[in-house]
C-alpha positions in Angstrom: -9.8 -67.6 39.6 -8.2 -67.2 36.2 -9.6 -64.1 34.4 -9.0 -62.5 31.0 -8.0 -58.9 31.9 -7.5 -55.8 29.9 -7.0 -52.1 30.8 -9.7 -49.5 30.2 -8.7 -49.4 26.5 -9.7 -53.0 26.1 -6.6 -54.0 24.2 -3.9 -56.7 24.7 -5.8 -59.1 27.0 -4.0 -61.6 29.1 -5.1 -64.5 31.4 -4.3 -63.9 35.0 -5.2 -65.4 38.4 -7.1 -62.7 40.3 -7.1 -62.8 44.1 -9.4 -60.4 45.9 -8.4 -59.6 49.5 -9.1 -57.0 52.2 -6.1 -54.8 52.8 -6.6 -54.9 56.5 -5.7 -58.6 56.6 -2.0 -58.1 56.3 -1.1 -61.6 57.4 -3.3 -63.1 54.7 -1.8 -60.8 52.0 1.7 -61.8 53.2 0.8 -65.4 52.7 -0.3 -64.6 49.2 3.0 -62.8 48.5 5.1 -65.7 49.8 3.2 -68.1 47.6 3.5 -66.1 44.3 4.4 -68.2 41.3 7.4 -67.7 39.1 5.5 -65.2 37.0 5.1 -63.0 40.1 2.2 -60.6 41.0 1.0 -57.1 40.9 -1.8 -55.1 42.6 -4.8 -53.9 40.6 -7.4 -51.3 41.5 -10.4 -50.6 39.3 -8.7 -51.3 36.0 -8.7 -47.7 34.8 -5.1 -47.7 33.5 -5.6 -47.7 29.8 -2.9 -50.3 28.9 -1.4 -53.3 30.7 0.2 -52.2 34.0 -2.3 -54.0 36.1 -2.2 -57.2 34.1 0.1 -60.1 34.7 -0.4 -62.9 32.2 0.4 -66.3 33.7 0.9 -64.8 37.1 -1.2 -63.3 39.9 -3.1 -60.0 40.2 -4.1 -59.0 43.7 -7.2 -56.8 44.0 -7.7 -55.1 47.3 -11.3 -54.9 48.5 -11.5 -52.2 51.1 -14.3 -50.2 52.7 -14.8 -46.5 52.7 -16.1 -47.0 56.3 -12.5 -47.5 57.4 -11.4 -44.0 56.2 -10.2 -41.9 59.1 -10.6 -38.1 58.6 -8.6 -35.7 60.8 -10.5 -32.5 60.2 -8.1 -30.4 62.3 -5.0 -31.6 60.4 -6.9 -31.5 57.1 -5.9 -35.1 56.2 -7.5 -38.5 55.7 -6.0 -42.0 56.2 -7.5 -44.1 53.5 -7.3 -47.9 52.7 -5.6 -48.3 49.3 -8.5 -50.2 47.7 -11.0 -47.3 48.3 -12.0 -45.5 45.2 -12.0 -41.7 44.7 -15.7 -42.1 43.9 -16.5 -43.5 47.4 -14.0 -41.2 49.0 -15.6 -38.0 47.5 -19.1 -39.1 48.5 -17.7 -39.2 52.1 -15.5 -36.1 51.9 -17.5 -33.5 49.9 -20.6 -33.3 52.3 -18.0 -32.8 55.1 -16.4 -29.8 53.3 -13.3 -31.5 51.8 -12.1 -32.4 48.3 -9.2 -34.6 47.2 -6.0 -32.7 46.5 -5.8 -34.0 42.9 -8.4 -35.6 40.8 -8.0 -37.1 37.3 -10.7 -37.1 34.7 -12.4 -40.1 36.3 -13.2 -40.7 40.0 -13.2 -44.5 39.4 -9.6 -45.0 40.5 -8.4 -46.3 43.8 -6.2 -44.4 46.2 -3.5 -47.1 45.8 -3.7 -46.7 42.0 -3.6 -42.9 42.3 -0.3 -43.2 44.1 1.2 -46.0 41.9 0.3 -43.9 38.8 1.0 -40.6 40.5 -2.1 -39.2 38.9 -2.4 -35.6 37.8 -5.3 -33.3 37.3 -6.3 -29.8 36.2 -4.3 -28.2 39.0 -0.8 -29.6 38.3 0.5 -26.2 37.2 0.0 -24.9 40.8 -0.3 -27.9 43.1 1.5 -30.9 41.5 0.5 -34.5 41.3 -1.1 -36.9 43.8 2.2 -38.0 45.3 2.9 -34.4 46.4 0.1 -34.7 48.8 0.8 -38.1 50.4 2.0 -37.7 53.9 2.7 -41.4 54.6 1.8 -44.8 53.3 2.1 -48.5 54.3 3.7 -50.8 51.7 3.7 -54.6 51.7 7.1 -55.7 50.5 8.1 -58.9 48.6 9.3 -60.6 51.8 5.9 -60.2 53.4 6.9 -57.4 55.8 5.3 -53.9 55.9 7.3 -50.7 55.5 6.1 -47.3 56.7 7.1 -44.7 54.1 6.9 -41.0 53.6 8.8 -38.0 52.2 10.9 -38.0 55.4 10.9 -41.7 56.2 12.7 -44.0 53.7 12.2 -41.3 51.1 14.0 -43.2 48.3 11.5 -46.1 48.5 8.6 -43.7 49.0 9.3 -41.8 45.8 10.1 -45.1 43.9 6.6 -46.2 44.9 5.0 -42.9 43.8 4.6 -43.4 40.1 6.2 -46.9 40.4 3.2 -48.7 38.8 2.9 -51.1 41.7 6.3 -52.6 41.1 7.7 -51.9 44.6 4.9 -53.7 46.5 1.3 -53.5 47.5 0.2 -50.1 49.0 -2.1 -50.9 51.9 -3.2 -47.4 53.0 -2.1 -43.8 52.8 -2.6 -40.5 54.6 -3.3 -37.7 52.2 -3.8 -34.0 52.5 -7.3 -32.7 51.9 -8.5 -29.5 50.4 -11.2 -27.6 52.4 -14.2 -26.4 50.3 -17.3 -24.4 51.1 -19.5 -25.9 48.5 -19.9 -28.9 46.2 -19.8 -26.7 43.1 -17.2 -24.9 41.0 -17.1 -21.5 39.4 -15.9 -22.0 35.8 -14.8 -19.5 33.2 -15.0 -20.6 29.5 -13.2 -19.1 26.5 -12.9 -20.2 22.9 -9.5 -20.0 21.1 -9.6 -19.9 17.3 -6.2 -21.5 16.8 -3.3 -23.2 18.6 -1.1 -20.1 19.1 -4.0 -18.2 20.7 -4.7 -21.1 23.0 -1.1 -21.4 24.2 -0.9 -17.7 24.8 -4.2 -17.7 26.8 -3.0 -20.6 29.0 0.5 -19.2 29.4 -0.7 -15.8 30.5 -3.8 -16.7 32.5 -3.5 -20.2 34.1 -1.6 -18.9 37.2 -4.8 -17.1 38.2 -6.8 -20.3 38.4 -6.5 -23.4 40.5 -7.9 -25.6 37.6 -7.3 -25.3 33.9 -7.9 -27.7 31.0 -8.4 -27.2 27.2 -10.4 -29.4 24.8 -8.6 -29.1 21.5 -9.9 -30.0 18.0 -7.2 -32.2 16.5 -9.2 -32.5 13.2 -9.3 -28.8 12.4 -7.0 -27.7 9.6 -5.6 -24.5 8.1 -6.1 -21.3 10.0 -8.3 -23.2 12.5 -5.5 -25.7 13.5 -5.6 -26.4 17.2 -8.8 -24.4 17.9 -10.0 -25.1 21.4 -12.3 -24.5 24.3 -10.5 -23.5 27.5 -12.3 -24.0 30.9 -10.7 -22.7 34.0 -12.2 -22.7 37.5 -12.1 -22.6 41.3 -14.2 -24.2 44.0 -17.2 -22.0 44.4 -17.8 -20.2 47.7 -21.2 -20.0 49.4 -21.7 -16.4 48.4 -21.4 -17.3 44.7 -24.4 -19.7 44.9 -28.0 -18.9 44.2 -30.2 -18.7 47.3 -31.7 -22.1 46.6 -28.3 -23.7 46.2 -27.0 -22.1 49.3 -29.6 -23.9 51.4 -27.5 -27.1 51.2 -24.2 -25.9 49.7 -22.4 -29.3 50.1 -25.0 -31.5 48.6 -23.2 -34.0 46.3 -24.8 -36.1 43.5 -22.5 -38.1 41.3 -25.0 -40.6 39.9 -24.4 -42.2 36.5 -26.9 -40.9 34.0 -26.7 -43.4 31.1 -24.6 -46.4 30.1 -23.3 -47.7 26.7 -24.8 -51.1 26.2 -22.6 -54.1 25.5 -24.0 -54.6 22.0 -22.4 -51.9 19.8 -21.3 -52.1 16.2 -18.0 -54.1 15.9 -16.2 -50.9 14.8 -17.9 -48.8 17.5 -19.2 -45.3 17.1 -15.9 -43.4 17.0 -14.7 -42.7 13.5 -13.6 -39.8 11.3 -17.2 -38.8 10.4 -18.7 -38.9 13.9 -15.7 -37.1 15.5 -15.5 -34.4 12.9 -19.3 -33.7 13.5 -18.9 -33.8 17.2 -15.9 -31.4 17.2 -17.8 -28.9 15.1 -20.8 -29.0 17.4 -18.7 -28.9 20.6 -16.7 -25.9 19.4 -19.8 -24.0 18.2 -21.9 -24.6 21.3 -19.2 -23.2 23.6 -19.5 -19.5 24.4 -16.9 -17.1 23.1 -16.5 -16.1 26.7 -18.5 -16.9 29.8 -17.5 -16.0 33.4 -18.3 -17.6 36.7 -20.7 -20.4 35.6 -21.7 -22.5 38.6 -21.5 -26.2 37.9 -21.3 -29.3 40.1 -18.0 -31.0 41.0 -18.8 -34.1 38.9 -19.8 -32.0 35.8 -16.5 -30.1 35.9 -14.1 -32.9 37.0 -15.6 -36.1 35.7 -18.1 -35.5 32.9 -17.4 -38.9 31.2 -18.3 -40.7 34.4 -21.9 -39.8 33.8 -21.7 -42.4 31.0 -21.2 -45.9 32.2 -18.9 -48.2 30.2 -18.1 -45.4 27.8 -15.1 -47.4 26.6 -17.5 -49.6 24.7 -18.0 -46.8 22.2 -14.8 -47.9 20.4 -16.1 -51.3 19.5 -14.4 -54.7 19.8 -10.9 -53.5 19.0 -10.9 -51.0 21.8 -8.8 -47.8 21.9 -5.4 -46.4 22.7 -4.9 -43.3 24.8 -1.7 -41.4 23.8 -0.5 -38.9 26.4 2.8 -37.1 26.4 4.5 -34.0 27.9 7.0 -31.8 26.2 9.0 -29.1 28.0 8.1 -25.4 27.8 10.2 -23.9 25.0 9.3 -26.9 22.8 6.0 -25.5 21.5 7.3 -26.3 17.9 7.2 -30.0 18.8 3.6 -29.7 20.2 2.6 -27.9 17.0 4.2 -30.7 14.9 2.2 -33.3 16.7 -1.0 -31.3 16.2 -0.2 -30.9 12.5 0.4 -34.6 12.0 -2.8 -35.6 13.7 -4.8 -33.0 11.8 -3.2 -34.0 8.4 -4.0 -37.7 8.9 -7.6 -37.1 9.9 -7.2 -39.7 12.6 -10.3 -39.6 14.9 -9.4 -38.3 18.4 -12.1 -38.3 21.0 -12.0 -35.4 23.5 -8.3 -34.5 23.4 -7.2 -32.3 26.3 -4.2 -30.0 26.8 -2.8 -29.0 30.2 0.1 -27.0 31.5 2.3 -28.9 34.0 4.2 -27.3 36.9 7.2 -28.5 38.8 8.0 -32.2 38.9 8.3 -34.1 42.2 11.2 -36.3 43.2 9.7 -39.6 42.0 12.0 -41.1 39.2 9.0 -42.5 37.2 6.5 -39.7 37.8 5.2 -38.5 34.5 4.5 -34.8 35.0 7.3 -32.3 34.4 7.1 -28.6 33.5 5.6 -28.3 30.0 2.6 -29.0 27.8 0.7 -32.3 28.3 -1.6 -33.6 25.5 -3.9 -36.6 25.9 -6.0 -38.2 23.2 -8.0 -41.4 22.6 -7.7 -43.1 19.3 -9.6 -46.2 18.1 -7.1 -49.2 18.1 -8.2 -50.1 14.6 -7.4 -46.8 13.1 -5.4 -47.1 9.9 -1.6 -47.0 10.2 -1.9 -46.3 13.9 1.4 -47.9 14.9 3.4 -45.9 12.3 1.6 -42.7 13.3 2.2 -43.1 17.0 5.8 -44.2 16.7 6.4 -41.2 14.5 4.9 -39.0 17.2 7.1 -40.7 19.7 10.2 -39.4 18.0 8.9 -35.9 17.9 8.1 -36.0 21.6 11.4 -37.7 22.6 13.6 -35.4 20.4 12.0 -32.5 22.2 13.0 -33.9 25.6 9.4 -35.2 26.4 8.1 -38.4 27.8 5.0 -40.7 27.8 2.6 -41.6 30.7 3.0 -45.2 31.9 -0.5 -45.3 33.2 -1.9 -44.6 29.8 0.7 -46.4 27.6 -0.2 -49.4 25.4 2.2 -49.0 22.5 5.6 -47.4 23.4 8.9 -49.3 23.4 11.6 -49.9 26.0 13.9 -47.4 24.2 11.2 -44.7 24.4 10.8 -45.2 28.1 14.6 -45.1 28.7 14.9 -41.9 26.7 11.9 -40.3 28.5 12.8 -41.4 32.0 16.6 -40.8 32.5 16.4 -41.8 36.2 15.1 -45.3 35.3 18.3 -47.0 36.6 18.0 -45.1 39.9 14.5 -46.4 40.3 15.5 -49.9 39.4 18.2 -49.9 42.1 15.8 -48.8 44.8 13.2 -51.4 43.6 15.7 -54.2 43.5 16.8 -53.4 47.1 13.4 -54.5 48.4 12.6 -57.1 45.7 15.8 -58.7 44.4 14.0 -61.7 43.0 11.5 -59.6 41.0 8.4 -60.9 42.6 6.4 -57.8 41.6 5.9 -57.8 37.9 3.3 -57.0 35.2 2.7 -57.3 31.5 3.8 -53.7 31.1 7.0 -54.2 33.1 8.0 -57.0 30.7 6.8 -55.3 27.6 8.8 -52.1 28.4 11.7 -54.0 30.3 11.2 -51.7 33.3 12.9 -54.1 35.7 16.0 -54.7 33.6 17.3 -54.3 30.0 
């Protein structure tokens, strides 16, 4: 069936033949691979990449339809073997009541395990525990010739690390064994602090993040003057049973992640996100946050996935959609981070819920995004005035500082920007070409950014 696909940002649609298939039917998937058209194919999870990595205009997209009932938990080893098409949403509903959490969670649980590996997702704990790929013990990969390769950090490591963060361009991930995090409760203990400006925020994170497993800061990118970069910093840990109130301790692992509301399909063409609404929202969000609050007990969904309570929240941006811009600059390049914040503040460009994190050590994957430094992510309406000029100007600041952009979020960067940001691109290309010399795995993003060849 030919379908018009976009990423979560709802920009740059392309018409693609979508084939849904169960990952357990390897022979059936192999037949699909061998019959791919000249335009090739790529796997797609739940479509939560913001740009075009899971689109393939004129070609094929393969969507794995897998069941959480096929997940195998090894409680003694603290691992789970999960079909790649299973979402973190379904996986958490299975794991949390059994006393486990995923090792890394992004800001949404509506991503598949295969997508988490292909994008090498990161979360609030990267400064201590790295990205998702760090916690994958093994995976099965369907190659371009229809065979299946078993991979891991110690088994064909070059291909394993090319697949982690490889945006689906080495093959279709069929399943993976991941490390689990034991937890006592389904709640988190969260400390909240307000920072009145950017310098204060960076100092707070630099000095205190190592004492917390999770840390993230909401930053006001419309504040100016002495309030530039003011923020609300929330840091937390998984709560223990003895931290719960008696009523909560009766069922400490109860888990409720139900959606509360949904944005209807009929919204104004320009959406609800503009300079006026975001400026008002930012003022309210900063003022309602406590100056300092310690050990607030909140649910896992409330701390990790607050936007998931709102169904189809991407509709708020209207017909034009939105662009998420995420980059990292190394520690020691705080001046570049400040320059980005100053430019965004000076333009008054509406930015919905920008977040700042500190990244820890990188893993061996050539196309993995995280590296030690400061990572900033923001959502901007695609129809914002002079957006291309603004973002490409920010690109230069980021790249001159030795930074890079996140492929899973990208919808605007250039081949040159990716080559500068990912100096091991040719190394990745060589590994990928060794298992797909004809370039059967391809996507709109791989062509736009010339990932497979210059």
